[in-house]
N, C-alpha and C positions, 0 to 999 in steps of 0.2 A: 671435486669431492676428495676429502682427505682419506688417506688409506687407513686412518685410525677412527673413522666415523663410527664403525660398528661398536667398538669397545667403549668409545665415548658415550654413545647413546645408552648402552647397557649400564654403564657406571652411573650415568645421570638418572636413569629410571630407578635403579636400585637405591641410590642415595635418597631419592624422593619418597621411597617407601618408609624410611626410618621415622620421620615425623608422623606419617599417617598411622603407623603402628604404635606410636607412643614410646619409641625407643630412644629418642633424642630430645634434648632441650637446647634451644639456641643453636650453637654449632658443635655440640658435644658428640661428634661421631663422624664416621666416614666409611665409604665402601670403595673398593677397587675391583677392577675386572681385568683379567690377564689375557693376552694373546701369547700363548706358550711357544708357538712357532717362532715368533719374532723376539721372544724374551722381553716383552714390554707389558706394561699395564697402565690403565687409565684410572685416575684417582681424583677425588674431590679436592678443589683448591682450599688452602688453609684459611680458616676464619671467615668464609663467605656464608652468609645466612642462606637457608634453603630456598627462600622466596626469590633470591637473586641468582640462583644457579641456572645453567643451561648446558646442553651437551657440549657446546663449544668451549665452555670454561673448564671442562675436565682436563687435567694435565696428564700428558703421556710421559712415563718414567720407565727406565730400564731396570733390570733385576739387580743392579748395583746401586739403585736409588738416585741415578742422575736424570735430570729432566731432558727429554728428547724433543718435546714440542709442547708449547703452551706459554701464554703470557703471564700467568699467575704462579705464585709459589704453591707447590703441592702441599697437601696435608702435612702437619708436623709429624704424623705417624708413618710417613712414607717409607722410611728406612726399615721400620718393623715389617711392613708388608713385603718389602723387597727381600728381606732375609727369609721369610717364610716361603715365598715363591721360589727362591733360589734353591732351597734345601728340600722342599716337599713337592715332588713332581705332579701329584695328582690333583692339586687344587687350582680352581679357575677363578675364584673370587674370595675376597676377605672382607669381613665387616668388623668394625670396632665401634662400640657405643659406651656410654656411661649410664646405661639403663638402671633404674633405681635399685631393684632387688638384687640383680646379678652383681652390681657394683658394691652393694652392702655386704654381700658374701665375700667379695674380693677384699674389702676393707677389714673384714673380720678374719681374713687369712684362713678361710675354711673351705674345704671341698664341699660341694653340694651333695648331701647324702642321697642315695637312691632309695627313696621311700615308697614310691608307687609305680603303677603301670604306665602312667603318662611319661615318666622319666625313662622307663625300660623300653618304651616304644622307640626311643631314639638312641640310647646307648646302654650298655650292660654294666657300666661302672659309675661310681660317683663322679661328678664333674670336677676335674682337678683344679686346684688353685696353686699356681706357681709360687714358690716362696718369694718374699720380698727381695729386691735386687740388692746385691752387696754394695758396700761403699765404693769399692774399686770399679765395679761396673757403672755406678752412678757417675763417677768422675770421668768415665770414658765417653764414647759416642752413645749417648743415652738411648736414642730410639733404635739404633742397631742392636745395642745390648738387650733391649726389650725383646727383640726377635729371638736372641739366643737364650734369654730367660725362658721363653716358651719352648724352644727346642730342647733345652736341658731338662725341663720338667717332663716332657714326653719321653725322653731317653731314660731318665731315672725311674719313671713309673712304668716303663716298657709298654707305652701306649702307641697305637697307630693313628696318625691323623686321618686315615681313611675310615676308621671306625669311631673315633671320638673327634667330632668336628667342632669342638668348643673348649674354651679354657677361661679361667679367671686369672688375671695377673695380680698377685698379692699387693694390696694397698693401692691398686690402680683400677682396673675395670676389665670387662670381658672382650675377648676376640672370638669370632666364629669364622668358619670358612666352608666351602663346598665346591662341587665340580663346576658350578655356574653361579651367577648372581642370585637367581631365584632361591637356590638351596642355601646359600650363605645367609641371605636375609631371613629366610624361614628359620634357620638354626638360631639366629639372634633372637627372634621372637619366641621360639620354643625355650631357649635358655632363660629368658626373662620370666616366662610363665612358670617354668619348673623351679626357678629360684624363689618366686613368690609362694608357690605351693609348699615348698620345703620350709620356708620361714613360718607360714601359718601352721603347718604340721607341728612344728616345735613349740608354737604358742599353745596349741591345744593339748599336746602331750610331749613334754620335754624328754621323755624316755621312749619316744616312738621307735620301734625296731625297724631295721632295714628290710626292704622287700626280700622275700626268700628266693633262693636261686632258681627254683623251678618256675616261678612266675616271671622272673627276669628273662630267662631263656625263652619261655613261651611267648611273651609279648614281643621280644626283639625278633625272634625267628619268624613269627607270623607276618611281620612287615618286611624283614630283610633277608631271611634265610632262603635256601634253595627251593623250599616248598612253600614259600610265602603265599598267603591268600588274601591279604588286606588290599582293598581297592579293586579297580576294574582292570 
């Protein structure tokens, strides 16, 4: 039994959720799952269709983006995942997709406005869109720089990755994360649905106002606050 069997299985299971949830087409996405004690993560191999995946095909990579174990090349986004794991201690899994509505907002270079309570159930702010990458960063180590593009956006907007577990990368696509694979995939699905709702809201009323602060706080606190009462 490989000492990496647990995170390989978790990464496989999470990756297989993406097509079931309608979040990926062909090979347009990946999930990684970290073992923070060993400073390693398991990630989908690059360009392998979901029908051909297995736990054994998940590639083990360290937090510097170097392959530790695996016969296949890891996802082309591996270095982005590595940067986030290395700099954000609290995350245990990362999801990257090119889901339709979230990617459309990223291509439009727009934050997703907080219009309603569905959005506020998950975060108290508009979902940030990181500015497009500079030419200098593009000429560098592109996937590593994508990680820093995300980090820089959170620093500039003074956001916490523990409170806002999703981002759009300008002209690219969304990334989400969470304490484990279930939460990271859940966040990817929520982000896509919130992006779709926001798009439809603006079609119905281009001048739709943002959700008022009292409702934002009420809905977020009832699920995440010290006196939360949502669920069992």
